[in-house]
N, C-alpha and C positions, 0 to 999 in steps of 0.2 A: 526541826527534827531532833529527836533525842536518840542517841546511840546507846543501844541496850546490850552490848557484847558481854559485859561482866555478869549481868543477871542471867542471860541465856547460858553462859558458860557454867555458872553456879548451879543452874538447874540440871546440867549434865554432869555435875560432880567435879568440875574443873575450877580450882580455887586460886591457881597461880598462873601468871602469864607464861612462865617457862613451860608449864604443862601444856598450855594451849599452843604455844609455839612448836612443841614437840609433836603434838597431834596434827598440826597443820603441815609440818615437814613430812610426817608419815603419809599424809594425803597428797603430797607432791607440791606443796607451797612453802618455799624457803623464805622466811621473813627475818630480817635483821633484828637484833635485840632492840635497837632504837625504834624501829617502826612498830614492833610488837608492843613496846612500852607505850607509844603514842596511841595505838589502837585500844590498849587495855585501860589507860588512865583517862583518856579524853575522847572528845568527838572528832573524828577525822574530817578534815576539810575536803579531802578527795579520797576515793577508794576505787580501785579498778574493779570492774564487774567480774572479771575472772577470779580475782581474790575473794570477792564477796560470795561467789558461787562455791568456792572451796570452804570458806568459813561456814556457810550454811550447811554444806554437806557434813562437815565435822560435827556441828552442833545439832544436826538433824532438825533444821528449822527453815523457815522461809525468810526472805529479805524483810518482809513487813514485821517480823518479830524482832529484827535487829534495828530497823529504822522506824521509830514510832513518831507518827505525825502529832504535832501540837498546834491545832488550829487556834487556840487562845492566844498563842504568841504571835501568830500571823495577824490576827485581828488587832492586837495591841500595836503592831508596827504601822498599821494603816493610818494615814493622816486624817485628822478630823475634817469632816466636810463643812465648808462654810455655810451658814444659813443663807437661804436665797433672799435677795433683796426684793421686797414687794414694791409695786409701782407707787404706792402711797408713802413709802418711807422717805422720799425726797433725796435719797442718795444716788446720784448719777455717777456712773463709773466712766471716766474718760481714759481711753488707752493712751499711753505715752510710748511713742515709737522712738527707738534709738536713744542716744545719750544727749545730754545738754552740751552741744558743741557750738563752737564759735562759727561764724559765717566765714566761708573761704575768702581769701583775698581776691579783689576785683581785677 
């Protein structure tokens, strides 16, 4: 996911985080300067749905305009699939259960 707050704010003529913070406060959402800075400069790890609702109302947008999916990044994280062993390859896979442990005392 890509966080698109600054671009959406710029489209609404909001160029500074202080202005965005003031508009959010006017809409009923009091955000600390630190939290506003984190929302403005980076991608939040979490965001309350109530807060997202107010942000969308202030920017007159929907959540899908603030949170942009990036399927290429998801595909890049997927582990490579091993090639299937053909019966003629001669490679037999023998499962190893447990660890190599010594035999318990008698």
